[in-house]
C-alpha positions as a printed NumPy array, in Angstrom:
array([[ 27.935,  50.893,  30.197],
       [ 29.567,  49.006,  27.325],
       [ 26.972,  46.947,  25.377],
       [ 29.022,  45.835,  22.338],
       [ 30.664,  42.841,  24.009],
       [ 29.8  ,  39.304,  22.861],
       [ 27.725,  37.229,  25.249],
       [ 30.129,  34.677,  26.659],
       [ 27.352,  33.077,  28.709],
       [ 25.562,  31.759,  25.604],
       [ 26.492,  28.143,  25.   ],
       [ 27.786,  27.523,  21.437],
       [ 25.272,  24.691,  20.957],
       [ 22.423,  27.195,  21.206],
       [ 23.648,  29.168,  18.194],
       [ 22.459,  27.834,  14.849],
       [ 25.35 ,  28.433,  12.449],
       [ 24.022,  26.146,   9.72 ],
       [ 22.967,  27.577,   6.396],
       [ 19.181,  27.39 ,   5.903],
       [ 19.546,  26.24 ,   2.273],
       [ 21.981,  23.402,   3.059],
       [ 19.379,  20.805,   4.124],
       [ 17.35 ,  21.473,   0.978],
       [ 20.396,  20.926,  -1.232],
       [ 21.314,  17.7  ,   0.515],
       [ 17.681,  16.57 ,   0.276],
       [ 17.631,  17.277,  -3.466],
       [ 20.958,  15.477,  -3.938],
       [ 19.55 ,  12.469,  -2.127],
       [ 16.484,  12.406,  -4.345],
       [ 18.627,  12.65 ,  -7.5  ],
       [ 20.963,   9.903,  -6.266],
       [ 18.01 ,   7.661,  -5.415],
       [ 16.569,   8.289,  -8.885],
       [ 19.854,   7.296, -10.503],
       [ 20.074,   4.112,  -8.458],
       [ 16.466,   3.284,  -9.275],
       [ 17.085,   3.771, -13.009],
       [ 20.189,   1.587, -12.82 ],
       [ 18.281,  -1.157, -10.998],
       [ 15.41 ,  -0.918, -13.455],
       [ 17.88 ,  -1.212, -16.338],
       [ 19.459,  -4.299, -14.799],
       [ 16.044,  -5.854, -14.109],
       [ 14.868,  -5.096, -17.647],
       [ 18.073,  -6.528, -19.114],
       [ 17.752,  -9.688, -17.057],
       [ 14.091, -10.041, -18.014],
       [ 14.851,  -9.701, -21.732],
       [ 17.773, -12.112, -21.382],
       [ 15.674, -14.749, -19.626],
       [ 12.869, -14.32 , -22.178],
       [ 15.34 , -14.755, -25.044],
       [ 16.791, -17.839, -23.35 ],
       [ 13.322, -19.352, -22.885],
       [ 12.436, -18.69 , -26.542],
       [ 15.76 , -20.157, -27.702],
       [ 15.26 , -23.34 , -25.63 ],
       [ 11.835, -24.088, -27.078]])
């Protein structure tokens, strides 16, 4: 009996061909991207706060 043949009866959706490390890398990239966006937003908020404070001091 020949036992080296591939199993044609197995549905391709049941075979996990994804790399185990791929989700971790995408997760880490997401965290880094979120950190960058947060720093950018914090910089804009800080800049606006300093600008408004300077404007208030200049108006008085």
